[in-house]
C-alpha positions in Angstrom: -6.5 -8.9 -56.3 -6.5 -5.8 -58.3 -5.3 -2.9 -57.1 -8.4 -1.5 -56.4 -9.5 -4.4 -54.6 -6.4 -4.0 -51.9 -7.1 -0.4 -52.0 -11.2 -1.1 -50.7 -9.9 -3.7 -48.6 -7.0 -1.3 -47.1 -10.5 1.1 -46.8 -12.2 -1.0 -44.9 -10.0 -2.2 -42.5 -8.9 1.0 -42.3 -12.0 2.1 -41.3 -13.2 -1.4 -39.1 -10.0 -0.5 -36.6 -11.3 2.9 -36.2 -14.8 1.7 -35.2 -13.1 -1.1 -33.2 -10.7 1.0 -31.5 -13.6 3.3 -30.7 -16.5 0.9 -29.7 -14.1 -0.4 -27.2 -13.3 3.2 -26.3 -17.4 3.9 -25.4 -17.7 0.9 -23.7 -15.2 1.7 -21.5 -16.7 5.0 -20.9 -20.1 3.6 -20.4 -18.2 1.2 -17.5 -16.7 4.3 -16.4 -19.8 6.0 -15.8 -21.3 2.9 -14.0 -18.3 3.0 -11.5 -18.0 7.0 -11.4 -22.1 7.1 -10.4 -21.4 4.3 -7.8 -18.1 5.9 -6.6 -19.8 9.4 -5.9 -22.6 7.9 -4.0 -20.4 6.3 -2.1 -17.6 8.8 -1.1 -19.7 10.5 1.2 -20.4 7.4 3.6 -16.8 6.2 3.0 -15.4 9.5 4.2 -17.5 9.2 7.4 -16.5 5.5 7.5 -12.6 6.5 7.3 -11.4 9.4 8.1 -10.2 8.6 11.3 -8.7 5.9 10.2 -5.3 6.9 8.1 -2.5 4.9 7.1 0.7 6.6 7.1 2.7 7.5 3.8 5.8 8.1 2.8 5.5 10.2 -0.2 9.0 10.6 -2.4 9.3 12.9 -5.1 12.2 12.8 -7.4 14.4 15.9 -8.8 16.2 16.2 -11.5 16.8 20.0 -12.5 13.6 21.0 -10.9 14.5 24.3 -9.5 11.9 26.3 -11.3 8.9 24.3 -9.5 10.7 22.2 -6.5 9.7 24.9 -3.6 6.1 25.4 -4.8 5.9 21.4 -5.4 6.7 20.7 -1.7 5.2 23.1 -0.5 2.1 21.8 -1.9 3.1 18.0 -0.1 3.4 19.8 3.5 0.4 21.7 3.3 -1.6 17.8 2.5 -4.5 17.5 4.8 -3.5 14.1 6.2 -2.2 13.1 9.7 0.6 10.9 9.5 2.9 11.4 6.2 6.7 12.4 5.8 8.2 13.7 2.4 11.1 12.5 1.2 12.8 14.6 -2.0 15.3 12.4 -3.8 18.1 15.1 -5.2 19.0 12.9 -8.4 22.1 14.7 -9.0 20.4 18.0 -10.5 23.2 20.2 -12.4 21.4 23.2 -11.8 20.2 24.7 -8.1 17.4 22.4 -7.0 19.2 21.6 -4.2 20.4 25.1 -3.1 16.2 26.0 -3.6 15.6 23.2 -0.9 18.6 24.4 1.2 17.4 27.8 1.6 13.3 27.2 1.2 13.3 24.5 4.1 16.5 25.3 5.8 18.0 21.7 5.3 20.7 20.5 7.6 22.7 17.1 7.1 20.7 14.1 8.8 23.2 10.9 10.3 20.3 8.5 9.2 20.9 5.0 8.6 20.7 4.3 5.0 19.5 0.4 4.5 19.3 -0.7 0.7 17.0 -3.1 0.1 16.6 -2.1 -3.6 19.8 -1.2 -5.5 20.4 2.5 -6.5 23.8 4.9 -7.7 25.4 6.0 -4.4 23.6 8.4 -2.3 25.9 11.6 -1.3 23.8 12.6 1.8 20.8 12.9 3.7 19.2 16.4 5.2 16.2 16.7 7.2 14.6 20.2 7.3 14.5 22.4 10.4 11.0 23.9 10.0 9.1 20.9 8.9 9.9 17.5 10.8 8.5 15.1 8.2 10.0 16.3 5.5 13.7 14.9 4.3 16.2 15.0 1.2 17.9 13.0 -0.3 20.6 13.5 -2.0 22.3 11.2 -5.2 24.5 10.6 -7.9 22.6 10.8 -10.6 20.9 7.4 -11.7 19.7 8.3 -15.1 16.6 8.0 -14.9 12.9 8.8 -12.5 13.6 4.6 -11.5 16.9 4.7 -9.7 15.5 8.1 -7.7 12.2 6.4 -6.6 14.1 2.8 -5.5 16.6 5.4 -3.6 13.7 6.8 -1.8 11.6 3.4 -1.2 14.9 2.3 0.7 14.7 5.2 3.3 11.0 5.6 3.7 9.4 4.4 6.9 5.6 3.7 6.5 4.2 0.5 4.5 2.4 2.8 1.8 4.4 4.8 -0.7 3.4 7.7 -3.3 5.5 7.9 -5.8 5.0 11.3 -8.2 6.4 14.0 -10.5 8.4 17.1 -8.9 6.7 19.5 -11.2 3.1 18.4 -9.9 0.6 19.8 -7.6 -1.6 17.9 -5.6 -4.7 18.7 -4.5 -5.4 19.2 -0.3 -7.6 16.2 0.5 -5.4 13.7 -2.1 -3.7 11.0 0.0 -7.4 10.6 1.5 -8.8 9.9 -1.5 -6.3 7.4 -2.8 -5.1 6.1 0.1 -8.9 4.8 0.8 -8.8 1.5 -1.1 -6.3 0.1 0.7 -8.5 0.8 3.8 -11.8 -0.2 1.7 -9.8 -3.6 0.3 -6.4 -5.2 1.6 -5.7 -6.7 -1.3 -4.8 -3.4 -2.9 -1.3 -3.0 -4.2 -1.4 -0.2 -6.0 -4.0 3.2 -6.8 -3.7 5.7 -9.0 -5.5 9.3 -9.2 -6.4 11.8 -11.9 -4.0 13.8 -13.0 -5.3 17.2 -14.9 -3.4 20.1 -16.4 -2.5 23.0 -14.3 -1.7 25.1 -17.4 -3.7 28.4 -17.1 -4.7 27.6 -12.9 -3.2 29.9 -10.5 -0.9 28.2 -7.3 0.1 30.4 -4.5 2.0 28.5 -1.5 1.9 25.3 -3.4 -1.9 25.0 -3.6 -4.2 25.4 -6.3 -6.4 29.3 -6.3 -8.4 29.3 -9.0 -9.2 26.7 -11.5 -8.9 27.9 -15.3 -8.7 26.4 -18.9 -4.7 27.2 -20.4 -4.2 29.7 -23.3 -1.8 27.7 -25.1 -3.3 25.9 -27.7 -1.0 22.7 -27.4 -1.7 22.9 -23.5 -5.6 22.9 -23.8 -6.0 20.0 -26.4 -3.9 18.0 -23.6 -6.7 18.8 -21.0 -9.0 17.2 -23.3 -6.5 14.2 -23.8 -6.2 13.8 -20.1 -9.8 13.9 -20.0 -10.7 11.1 -22.2 -7.6 8.9 -20.6 -8.7 9.3 -17.1 -12.1 9.3 -17.0 -13.0 7.2 -19.8 -10.4 4.6 -20.0 -8.3 4.0 -16.9 -11.4 4.2 -14.8 -13.0 1.6 -17.2 -9.9 -0.9 -16.7 -10.1 -0.5 -13.2 -13.5 -1.5 -12.9 -12.6 -5.2 -14.1 -9.2 -4.9 -12.2 -7.5 -4.7 -15.5 -5.7 -1.6 -15.2 -1.8 -1.8 -16.7 -1.3 2.2 -15.8 -0.6 4.3 -12.8 0.7 8.0 -13.9 4.0 8.3 -13.1 2.6 11.8 -12.0 0.4 9.8 -9.3 1.0 6.7 -7.9 0.6 5.0 -4.5 2.2 1.5 -4.0 2.2 -1.1 -1.2 6.0 -1.1 0.1 6.6 -4.9 0.6 4.9 -6.2 -2.9 6.8 -3.6 -4.8 10.3 -4.4 -3.1 9.1 -8.3 -3.5 9.0 -7.3 -7.0 12.2 -5.7 -7.1 11.2 -2.4 -7.3 11.4 0.6 -10.2 13.7 -0.7 -13.5 16.2 1.5 -14.0 16.2 -0.1 -17.6 13.3 0.9 -19.1 11.9 4.5 -20.2 8.7 3.9 -18.6 9.1 2.7 -15.5 5.4 3.9 -14.1 3.5 1.7 -16.5 6.4 -1.3 -16.3 5.7 -1.6 -12.8 2.1 -1.6 -12.9 2.3 -4.6 -15.6 5.1 -7.2 -13.8 2.9 -6.7 -10.5 -0.2 -8.2 -13.0 2.4 -10.6 -14.0 3.9 -12.0 -10.9 1.2 -11.7 -8.9 -1.2 -13.7 -10.8 1.4 -16.1 -11.5 1.8 -16.7 -7.9 -1.9 -17.1 -7.4 -2.6 -14.1 -5.9 -5.5 -11.8 -4.7 -4.7 -8.2 -5.2 -6.4 -5.3 -6.8 -4.5 -2.5 -8.8 -7.4 0.7 -8.5 -8.2 4.0 -9.8 -10.0 6.5 -8.0 -11.5 9.3 -10.6 -10.9 12.7 -7.9 -9.1 14.9 -9.6 -6.3 14.4 -7.2 -3.1 15.6 -9.2 -2.1 18.4 -11.5 0.7 18.6 -13.9 2.4 20.8 -15.8 2.2 20.2 -19.8 4.4 20.7 -22.6 3.4 24.0 -24.7 6.0 23.9 -27.7 6.1 20.7 -30.4 9.6 19.9 -29.5 8.8 18.9 -25.6 5.5 17.3 -26.4 7.1 15.2 -29.2 10.0 14.4 -27.0 7.1 13.3 -24.0 4.9 11.2 -26.0 7.7 9.7 -27.9 8.7 8.6 -24.5 5.2 7.4 -23.8 5.3 5.2 -26.5 8.5 3.8 -26.3 7.5 3.1 -22.8 4.4 1.3 -23.5 6.6 -1.0 -25.8 9.1 -1.9 -23.3 6.9 -2.7 -20.6 4.3 -4.8 -23.1 7.7 -6.6 -24.4 9.0 -7.5 -21.0 6.1 -8.6 -19.6 4.8 -10.6 -22.4 4.1 -13.9 -20.4 1.8 -12.0 -18.6 -0.7 -12.3 -22.2 -3.2 -15.2 -22.2 -1.5 -16.4 -18.9 -3.8 -18.5 -16.7 -5.1 -16.9 -14.0 -4.2 -13.5 -15.3 -8.1 -12.3 -15.5 -8.8 -9.1 -17.4 -5.2 -7.7 -17.2 -4.0 -10.4 -19.5 -6.8 -11.6 -21.4 -8.5 -8.5 -22.2 -6.3 -5.3 -21.2 -3.0 -6.6 -22.6 -4.0 -7.7 -26.2 -5.6 -4.0 -26.2 -2.9 -2.7 -25.4 -0.8 -4.2 -28.2 -3.3 -4.2 -31.3 -5.0 -0.6 -30.3 -2.1 1.3 -28.9 1.4 0.2 -29.4 0.3 -0.7 -33.0 -2.4 1.9 -33.6 0.4 4.7 -35.4 1.2 1.9 -37.6 -2.6 1.4 -39.2 -3.5 5.0 -38.5 -0.7 6.6 -40.3 -0.4 4.1 -42.9 -4.3 3.9 -43.5 -4.6 7.5 -44.1 -1.3 7.3 -46.3 -3.2 4.7 -48.2 -6.3 6.4 -48.8 -4.6 9.5 -49.5 -2.9 8.0 -52.3 -6.1 6.2 -53.7 -7.7 9.4 -53.9 -4.6 11.4 -55.5 -4.5 8.4 -57.9 -8.1 8.9 -58.6 -9.0 5.2 -57.6 -11.4 6.7 -54.8 -13.8 9.4 -55.2 -13.2 12.2 -52.8 -17.0 11.4 -51.2 -15.8 8.2 -50.4 -12.4 9.9 -48.8 -14.4 12.2 -47.0 -17.1 9.4 -45.3 -14.4 7.3 -44.2 -12.4 10.3 -42.3 -15.6 11.6 -41.2 -16.9 8.6 -39.5 -13.5 8.0 -37.5 -13.4 11.2 -36.4 -17.3 11.5 -35.7 -16.6 8.4 -33.4 -13.0 10.3 -32.1 -15.6 13.4 -31.1 -18.0 11.6 -29.7 -15.2 9.9 -27.0 -14.1 13.2 -26.2 -17.8 14.5 -25.6 -18.6 11.6 -23.2 -15.4 12.7 -21.1 -16.4 15.8 -20.6 -19.9 14.7 -20.4 -18.5 12.5 -16.9 -16.8 15.2 -16.1 -19.4 17.8 -15.5 -21.5 15.5 -14.0 -19.5 14.3 -11.3 -16.3 17.3 -10.6 -17.2 20.3 -12.6 -13.8 21.3 -11.7 -14.0 23.8 -14.9 -16.0 26.4 -13.3 -17.7 28.5 -16.0 -19.8 27.1 -18.6 -17.3 29.2 -21.5 -14.8 26.5 -20.2 -17.2 23.7 -21.0 -18.1 24.7 -24.7 -14.2 25.0 -25.3 -13.1 22.1 -24.3 -16.1 20.4 -26.9 -14.9 23.3 -29.5 -11.4 21.4 -29.0 -12.7 17.8 -28.7 -13.5 18.4 -32.4 -10.1 20.5 -33.7 -7.8 17.9 -32.2 -8.9 15.7 -35.0 -7.7 17.7 -37.8 -4.1 17.7 -37.7 -3.1 17.3 -34.0 -3.8 13.5 -33.5 -2.1 12.7 -36.7 0.9 14.5 -36.1 0.7 12.6 -32.0 0.4 9.5 -34.5 3.3 10.3 -36.4 5.5 10.8 -33.2 4.3 7.7 -31.7 5.1 5.8 -34.9 9.0 7.1 -35.1 9.0 6.0 -31.5 7.7 2.4 -32.4 10.2 2.2 -35.4 13.5 3.3 -33.6 12.4 0.6 -30.7 12.3 -1.8 -33.4 15.5 -0.7 -34.7 17.1 -0.6 -31.2 18.3 2.4 -31.8 19.4 4.7 -28.5 17.4 7.5 -27.5 18.3 10.8 -26.7 15.6 12.7 -25.6 17.0 16.2 -24.6 15.7 18.9 -21.8 11.7 18.6 -20.8 11.0 22.4 -20.9 8.9 23.6 -18.2 7.5 27.6 -18.2 5.9 27.4 -14.4 4.1 30.4 -15.0 1.3 29.3 -13.2 2.8 30.3 -10.0 1.9 32.9 -8.4 
């Protein structure tokens, strides 16, 4: 094959990959639209039926060096409009004033509680109970090197059958537990449920409650608003409809405690412990022939602090992609396994080809096409046509997610907010998505080479707190 023929094959392969990827995205978006309409129609009826039926929930909040946001986050949890819940903050060996802030804000006192180890974690140094909030306890333990170890310690101390696992820098909607616990009431087969996560940057939070919803002024945080809408209202809602959901966000996940204990808890030796647990639940439960559901509710139930500088954003995305690689590799027997359903036959191969390997195709394709154009082996018109076609499909997908948001929850109250999001959905294709792909490629190469990664601190401004 001549060089020109090879380049032509690469160009068509690159375009075909993008077309198939975005057609899958659009297919998931249409499935999500149908599921969203059905969910919205049944929401009011479900509220009437289940308003007086509530399952008690243990809320586990890992905290490592979170003194800037921990008080606000815990206050938000304590104000949830739910009858039966407890809050367990796990101070994972913080080196800052996290524990001191908790002691001061909530009048903590040592609590002589029997601590039963059902899942291994680093040693617990002490357990505290709040004098002002009887449903708040704090576990102080040695650092376990990651969020998973802290959640496992919290699960050992949890008293209730349903367990929430989230981030210390997140703010929950007051009705969040009502929404995510409902699937457990509607279908006893439910073992895990996630909810929509939104960007809190630009909003105003007072006393742990969202007082004003607005878009962030920081450009990096703003483009992440569109990313989150696309991921949650399109992808995750679509996969949930066919029981193929492989990710429940680490910022907000609710689990059946006994099922997680039987599966061995969260793995502390992987980066993406939240995704790894979900994929492992699919693998172990389907292998046993168990009937189960892992689902997703589209309500915006959780607000999280997004990175506002390139360094922190790069570390976050590299963590996510390495976590994806580790989760898929550790549970590769799920792929095309008998009885694994949509999770093993559709979602798993999709995540390998169109998520794990996507940075190789995207970065490699752009480099080859750029080289062909520079060497005169491809016309400028042809180059622009290929790029425009791929970008147009991406813009269509983002616009669909924004439209789903407007037709359902209308979270952002002003018309200019929506117009700005549409503008961002166009502009993100010119530089931002390519940089993200490059970071993901770096993470993939580092994982394949077996190189250890030092992530550094995740900077948070937390200037949304009033």
